[in-house]
C-alpha angles and dihedrals in degrees: 000000000000130000123213120189111199112192138173112233135022126282104252126181125049095239096058093042092049093050091047092050091048093060095036089057090054096054118106089211124080104254130194129186116209114189121195128186137197109194100173122122089230120138114280095259093052091046091048090051091050092049093050092048089053091049092051091047089056094049113116111241094238097045134122103223115226117184118205098219134156088233091057131100120282113225133187116237090255093051090047090053091048091050091052090048091050092049089049091050090049089058100254106165099193134022110207115196114195122204111191131212129262092290095047126222131329118245089250091056091049090051090052093053113091091204134026119200130183134201087213136278096303120096114244128195109255093240091053090048089058091052092046091050095048091047091050090049089053090046090051091052090050091050091050091048093048090241117161093234089096113065100160124160 
């Protein structure tokens, strides 16, 4: 199985990038990070539309699209691991996780996503969301492998 992380904006700051790379290197799944940007001074809705079009253009053809969205479902780490295991058993070749820009996703993008997940009702910086996602992917792999890294309650 492959993991694609499609994100609006560039990873800035050595600390966030280093932490992201630390967890990405531990994953047993081939993982790619695709960053897209929309630097126009267009109104928010036009910029949001352009960002979402770029995310969809970067989507691998064989991928299950998972939008990280505040409106999505909140899962425990164990439930997230079980979902990944189920998708893998169903023959999903690539899991594509999308992280939107400051204005989030368009309704069209949300309708294209097969799954919507949330890190909860709080607002998180996009760079931190990437680190949280990659850590949870590593945690899911540890849970599935029976590794002691995960000691959840």
